[in-house]
C-alpha angles and dihedrals in degrees: 000000000000120000127202116226114223115231117209116238124234088253092054095048102036123084122231107291099185107125122237115280102244098165093114092049090051088052093054092046091050091049092048091051091047091058104033095049099063094029089058090054091047087055091047092051090050098052104035111125094224137027131253095251095051119114120245088262093054092045092055094045089053090054090046092052095048111020090164091062089048095051089046092053090048093052092042089054091050092052098040100051096075089051093048089056092048093048089055090055091045095053089052095044094051094053098035098101102050100027104024102156099049091038090054095048091044095051092044094049093042096043090049093050094050089047088062094049091108087075086066101041098040094081090054094052089044093051094047092049096047092047090048088055090056101253116156117256098245093057092045091051090050092050092046090051092051090051094048093047094050107115099237091045092047093048091049093050092048093047089051093052097045095036097052091046093050094038095051091053091050097050089045088059091043094058092048094048088047090054089236092130137003120273093256092061091052088050092052089054095044097049096041094072097053086049088052091053092047091049092044103051112354104049102005108219122151096194091052090052097047094044106033101014117048089354091062089043089057093049089050093048091047091057087051088051090051089053088050091052090050092051118109117242089239089054093046102053144329116284118256117276127219115264 
């Protein structure tokens, strides 16, 4: 008598190939980036040993007078930059389903601006390094001025300033249109950056920037982060699919 051998199917022999559901983890990471990015900039603005409207000579004098603050600012800049980039992506991601166009534009502009942030921080690192080597303040100021006036650096710095101002306003509008947060939260985020510009160069005031500039931005982003944490996994993203 002939017997037929049963060949197990792929489904019967393969283990479950569905990836782990990490949507909750991604929400927590997005929320952390939303808070840590602007919080890091707020801390930088609080400890920097000079102010934004200072001349190169005044900037160098500030570094020389308080090298510890300069070193802290440089390390904070290094740590903060990745979170700023991630925060731009998180703002766009959270608003992408209900306000896709403005969320995409806002994220692109804001991410691009943050990516050019090295054009702003490079003179700080250079100044700290040259002073640490023992160079005199006048020569360091001259070198820093040459660096800041070099066309690629100048274009990068201006693009950063304009880009993060425009991008922040766009993502603020996006999260309101997407009904992620109430309108007043979006208004706080949108207005905070013009306040930052005013406090940085128009009416120089460190306290105004730390409280109502980047400080207010941090509060607004923290409220968006809270909304992200309250979002259901099904609303946040599609569930993982078997490979």
